[in-house]
C-alpha positions as CSV (number, residue, x, y, z in Angstrom):
1,X,128.4,-42.6,8.0
2,X,130.4,-39.4,7.4
3,X,129.9,-37.2,4.3
4,X,132.2,-35.1,2.1
5,X,131.7,-32.4,-0.5
6,X,132.1,-33.6,-4.1
7,X,134.6,-31.0,-5.4
8,X,133.1,-28.0,-7.1
9,X,129.7,-29.6,-7.6
10,X,128.9,-28.8,-3.9
11,X,127.0,-32.1,-3.6
12,X,127.3,-33.8,-0.2
13,X,128.0,-37.5,-0.6
14,X,128.6,-40.4,1.7
15,X,132.2,-41.4,2.2
16,X,131.1,-44.9,1.1
17,X,129.2,-45.2,-2.2
18,X,127.7,-48.4,-3.6
19,X,128.8,-49.6,-7.0
20,X,126.3,-51.8,-8.8
21,X,128.5,-53.7,-11.4
22,X,127.8,-57.0,-9.5
23,X,124.1,-56.5,-9.9
24,X,124.3,-56.4,-13.7
25,X,126.1,-59.6,-14.7
26,X,128.3,-62.4,-13.4
27,X,131.5,-60.4,-13.2
28,X,131.8,-61.2,-9.5
29,X,129.8,-64.4,-9.5
30,X,126.2,-63.1,-9.9
31,X,123.6,-61.5,-7.6
32,X,119.8,-62.0,-7.9
33,X,117.6,-59.0,-8.5
34,X,115.9,-59.5,-5.1
35,X,119.2,-59.6,-3.3
36,X,120.5,-56.5,-5.2
37,X,117.4,-54.5,-4.3
38,X,117.7,-55.6,-0.6
39,X,121.3,-54.5,-0.5
40,X,120.4,-51.1,-2.0
41,X,117.6,-50.6,0.6
42,X,119.9,-51.6,3.5
43,X,122.6,-49.3,2.1
44,X,120.3,-46.3,2.3
45,X,119.4,-47.3,5.9
46,X,123.2,-47.3,6.7
47,X,123.6,-43.7,5.3
48,X,124.9,-44.4,1.8
49,X,123.5,-41.8,-0.5
50,X,125.6,-42.4,-3.7
51,X,124.9,-45.2,-6.1
52,X,127.1,-45.8,-9.2
53,X,125.9,-47.7,-12.2
54,X,126.3,-47.9,-16.0
55,X,124.6,-49.2,-19.2
56,X,127.6,-51.5,-19.6
57,X,126.6,-53.3,-16.4
58,X,124.4,-55.7,-18.3
59,X,124.7,-58.6,-20.7
60,X,125.1,-59.2,-24.4
61,X,121.3,-59.4,-24.6
62,X,120.4,-56.5,-22.3
63,X,122.0,-53.2,-21.5
64,X,121.9,-51.7,-18.1
65,X,120.7,-54.6,-16.0
66,X,122.2,-52.9,-12.9
67,X,120.4,-49.7,-13.8
68,X,117.1,-51.6,-13.9
69,X,117.7,-53.1,-10.5
70,X,118.7,-49.7,-9.1
71,X,115.6,-48.1,-10.6
72,X,113.3,-50.6,-9.0
73,X,115.1,-50.3,-5.6
74,X,114.9,-46.5,-5.6
75,X,111.1,-46.3,-6.1
76,X,109.9,-43.7,-3.6
77,X,113.5,-43.1,-2.4
78,X,115.0,-41.2,-5.4
79,X,115.1,-37.8,-3.6
80,X,117.2,-39.3,-0.8
81,X,120.1,-40.3,-3.0
82,X,122.5,-39.4,-5.8
83,X,123.0,-41.5,-8.9
84,X,126.0,-41.6,-11.1
85,X,125.9,-43.5,-14.4
86,X,128.0,-43.5,-17.6
87,X,127.8,-43.5,-21.4
88,X,129.9,-44.6,-24.3
89,X,129.9,-48.4,-23.7
90,X,126.9,-50.8,-24.1
91,X,127.3,-54.6,-24.1
92,X,124.7,-54.9,-26.8
93,X,126.4,-52.4,-29.2
94,X,129.5,-53.6,-30.9
95,X,130.3,-55.8,-27.9
96,X,130.8,-52.9,-25.6
97,X,133.1,-50.9,-28.0
98,X,133.4,-47.3,-27.2
99,X,131.2,-44.7,-28.9
100,X,131.7,-41.1,-27.6
101,X,129.6,-39.0,-29.9
102,X,126.8,-36.4,-29.6
103,X,124.1,-38.8,-30.7
104,X,125.3,-41.6,-28.4
105,X,125.4,-39.4,-25.2
106,X,121.9,-38.0,-25.9
107,X,120.5,-41.5,-26.7
108,X,122.3,-43.1,-23.8
109,X,121.0,-40.6,-21.2
110,X,117.4,-41.3,-22.4
111,X,117.9,-45.0,-22.2
112,X,119.4,-44.8,-18.7
113,X,116.7,-42.5,-17.4
114,X,114.1,-45.0,-18.5
115,X,115.9,-47.9,-16.9
116,X,116.5,-45.9,-13.7
117,X,112.9,-44.7,-13.6
118,X,114.1,-41.1,-12.9
119,X,114.2,-37.7,-14.5
120,X,117.9,-37.0,-13.8
121,X,121.4,-38.4,-13.4
122,X,123.5,-36.5,-10.9
123,X,126.9,-37.4,-12.5
124,X,127.3,-38.8,-16.0
125,X,130.7,-40.2,-16.7
126,X,132.5,-40.9,-19.9
127,X,132.9,-44.6,-19.5
128,X,136.5,-45.5,-19.7
129,X,137.8,-44.1,-23.1
130,X,141.0,-45.9,-24.0
131,X,142.5,-43.0,-26.0
132,X,141.8,-39.3,-26.8
133,X,141.2,-40.5,-30.4
134,X,137.9,-42.1,-29.4
135,X,136.4,-38.8,-28.4
136,X,134.4,-37.1,-31.1
137,X,134.3,-33.3,-31.0
138,X,130.5,-33.1,-31.2
139,X,130.2,-35.1,-27.9
140,X,130.6,-31.9,-26.0
141,X,127.5,-30.4,-27.8
142,X,125.6,-33.4,-26.6
143,X,126.9,-33.1,-23.0
144,X,125.9,-29.4,-23.0
145,X,122.4,-30.3,-24.3
146,X,121.6,-33.0,-21.6
147,X,122.9,-30.7,-18.9
148,X,120.8,-27.7,-20.1
149,X,117.8,-29.9,-20.2
150,X,118.3,-30.9,-16.6
151,X,118.7,-34.6,-17.4
152,X,122.3,-34.5,-16.2
153,X,123.6,-32.3,-13.4
154,X,127.4,-32.8,-13.8
155,X,129.8,-34.5,-16.3
156,X,132.7,-36.7,-15.2
157,X,135.4,-38.9,-16.6
158,X,135.7,-42.5,-15.4
159,X,139.4,-43.2,-16.2
160,X,140.7,-46.5,-17.6
161,X,144.0,-47.2,-19.5
162,X,145.4,-44.7,-17.0
163,X,148.6,-43.6,-18.7
164,X,146.9,-43.2,-22.1
165,X,144.1,-41.0,-20.7
166,X,145.3,-39.2,-17.6
167,X,146.3,-36.1,-19.6
168,X,142.8,-36.0,-21.1
169,X,141.4,-35.7,-17.6
170,X,143.8,-33.0,-16.7
171,X,142.9,-31.0,-19.8
172,X,139.1,-31.5,-19.4
173,X,139.3,-30.4,-15.7
174,X,141.3,-27.3,-16.5
175,X,138.8,-26.4,-19.3
176,X,135.9,-26.8,-17.0
177,X,134.4,-29.7,-19.1
178,X,134.3,-32.1,-16.2
179,X,133.6,-31.8,-12.5
180,X,134.3,-35.3,-11.3
181,X,136.8,-38.1,-12.1
182,X,136.6,-41.8,-11.2
183,X,139.9,-43.6,-10.7
184,X,141.3,-46.9,-9.5
185,X,143.0,-46.5,-6.1
186,X,143.9,-49.1,-3.6
187,X,146.7,-50.2,-1.3
188,X,147.9,-52.3,-4.2
189,X,147.4,-49.8,-7.1
190,X,148.4,-46.2,-6.4
191,X,149.1,-44.9,-10.0
192,X,146.4,-42.3,-9.8
193,X,147.7,-40.4,-6.8
194,X,149.7,-37.7,-8.6
195,X,146.7,-36.9,-10.8
196,X,144.3,-36.7,-7.8
197,X,146.7,-34.2,-6.2
198,X,146.9,-32.1,-9.3
199,X,143.1,-32.0,-9.8
200,X,142.6,-30.8,-6.2
201,X,143.5,-27.3,-7.5
202,X,140.3,-26.9,-9.4
203,X,138.8,-28.7,-7.3
204,X,137.6,-31.9,-8.9
205,X,135.5,-34.5,-7.1
206,X,137.1,-37.9,-7.0
207,X,135.4,-41.3,-6.8
208,X,137.8,-44.1,-5.9
209,X,137.0,-47.5,-7.3
210,X,138.5,-51.1,-7.1
211,X,139.6,-50.2,-3.6
212,X,139.7,-53.9,-2.7
213,X,141.8,-54.8,-5.8
214,X,139.1,-56.9,-7.3
215,X,138.6,-58.8,-4.1
216,X,142.2,-59.5,-3.2
217,X,142.2,-57.0,-0.3
218,X,139.2,-58.7,1.1
219,X,141.7,-61.1,2.5
220,X,139.7,-64.2,1.6
221,X,141.9,-65.6,-1.3
222,X,144.9,-67.8,-0.8
223,X,147.7,-69.0,-3.0
224,X,145.6,-72.0,-4.1
225,X,142.5,-70.1,-5.0
226,X,141.0,-70.9,-8.4
227,X,138.7,-68.4,-10.1
228,X,135.7,-69.5,-12.1
229,X,136.1,-69.0,-15.9
230,X,134.4,-65.8,-17.0
231,X,134.9,-63.9,-13.7
232,X,137.2,-60.9,-13.5
233,X,140.1,-62.5,-11.6
234,X,140.3,-65.5,-14.0
235,X,142.7,-63.4,-16.0
236,X,145.5,-63.9,-13.4
237,X,148.1,-66.6,-13.6
238,X,149.0,-68.7,-10.6
239,X,152.2,-66.7,-10.1
240,X,150.2,-63.5,-10.1
241,X,147.7,-64.8,-7.7
242,X,150.5,-65.9,-5.3
243,X,152.1,-62.5,-5.6
244,X,148.9,-60.6,-4.8
245,X,148.0,-62.9,-1.8
246,X,151.5,-62.3,-0.3
247,X,151.1,-58.6,-0.7
248,X,147.8,-58.6,1.2
249,X,149.5,-60.6,4.0
250,X,152.1,-57.8,4.3
251,X,149.3,-55.2,4.8
252,X,147.6,-57.0,7.6
253,X,149.5,-55.0,10.2
254,X,146.8,-52.3,9.5
255,X,144.2,-54.4,11.4
256,X,143.8,-53.1,14.9
257,X,141.3,-52.7,17.7
258,X,138.8,-50.5,15.8
259,X,139.7,-52.0,12.3
260,X,138.9,-55.7,12.6
261,X,139.2,-56.9,9.0
262,X,141.3,-56.4,5.9
263,X,138.5,-54.9,3.8
264,X,137.8,-52.3,6.4
265,X,141.5,-51.5,6.6
266,X,141.8,-51.2,2.8
267,X,138.8,-48.9,2.5
268,X,140.0,-46.7,5.4
269,X,143.4,-46.4,3.8
270,X,141.7,-45.0,0.6
271,X,139.6,-42.6,2.6
272,X,142.8,-41.3,4.3
273,X,144.3,-40.3,0.9
274,X,144.2,-36.6,0.0
275,X,141.6,-35.5,-2.4
276,X,139.2,-38.5,-2.2
277,X,135.5,-37.6,-2.1
278,X,134.0,-41.1,-1.8
279,X,135.0,-44.8,-2.0
280,X,132.9,-47.1,-4.1
281,X,132.2,-50.4,-2.6
282,X,131.4,-53.3,-4.9
283,X,129.5,-55.1,-2.2
284,X,127.3,-58.0,-3.5
285,X,125.2,-58.2,-0.4
286,X,124.2,-56.4,2.8
287,X,126.8,-58.1,4.9
288,X,129.7,-56.9,2.6
289,X,128.1,-53.5,2.4
290,X,127.9,-53.0,6.1
291,X,131.6,-54.0,6.3
292,X,132.4,-51.2,3.9
293,X,130.4,-48.7,5.8
294,X,132.4,-49.5,9.0
295,X,135.5,-48.0,7.3
296,X,133.8,-44.6,7.4
297,X,133.4,-44.9,11.2
298,X,137.0,-46.1,11.9
299,X,139.7,-43.7,13.1
300,X,142.1,-42.5,10.4
301,X,145.4,-44.2,10.1
302,X,148.4,-42.4,11.7
303,X,151.2,-40.9,9.6
304,X,153.5,-43.8,10.8
305,X,150.9,-46.4,9.7
306,X,150.5,-44.7,6.3
307,X,154.3,-44.5,5.8
308,X,154.7,-48.2,6.7
309,X,152.0,-49.2,4.2
310,X,153.9,-47.2,1.6
311,X,157.2,-49.0,2.4
312,X,155.5,-52.4,2.3
313,X,154.3,-52.1,-1.3
314,X,156.2,-54.9,-2.8
315,X,155.3,-54.1,-6.4
316,X,153.4,-51.5,-8.4
317,X,150.2,-53.5,-9.1
318,X,148.8,-51.3,-11.9
319,X,145.6,-52.5,-13.4
320,X,146.2,-55.6,-15.5
């Protein structure tokens, strides 16, 4: 595993981090608590020191199931790792509607710390505000409070609804309100690249997520694949599935002697993009996690390979 500096935070983080959304609910088909804990333990053994979670990674009956799993897994190991979590969305509160206020950030941090069985969160992200109008002015008083208390080390912005909120990230970075952003970036979705380049001037740490395009870049789907109702990819029509599968086929030229699978190639491509601090893997088990780790050890793509990957983008697959 190789490590990079997380922007102006100075934190040293593994090039591959482990996202825990799959451990909190059935969004990717469901993972048992036991398997989740084993995957986290194995990830630490492989050199991963960054784990990303959220209160939203739960169910309509229980917030932060993934935080609970992570807290159990990190007993006795907390000082070896970094934890990022989020606030502003809880599945048990108004069905996950956004609440970005002073009271909510303070309460959310306390709730997360309890679930995580820790005394601090290394990076706390605003969880996907859809519009600047959702942000209440007093939320920054709350952010300052939890940082001063040592319960949060750094504040970040996990960006969703990209075109509605990218300017918010620019402004917050310039004003010194945030030190990290989390963005969608993959071979199939490159809309965040200009923002990443601009933020490098500050410099802001960058987590890249959805780097396998919600599983399509794993290369295991075909044009006839049917997704189970309630899972994330069930939103796509048959025509959209076919389009995505054909795009993945076009990118398979990136597989070579030291890169033996499409997931490894897709993650290596993200690592080769300017400004990236870490790539979040959504691995559901230790086998998938080790495949992600292998991307850190692969050689970077050449300029010619990167240029060809750019030319072969058949469509701008922005988040749907």
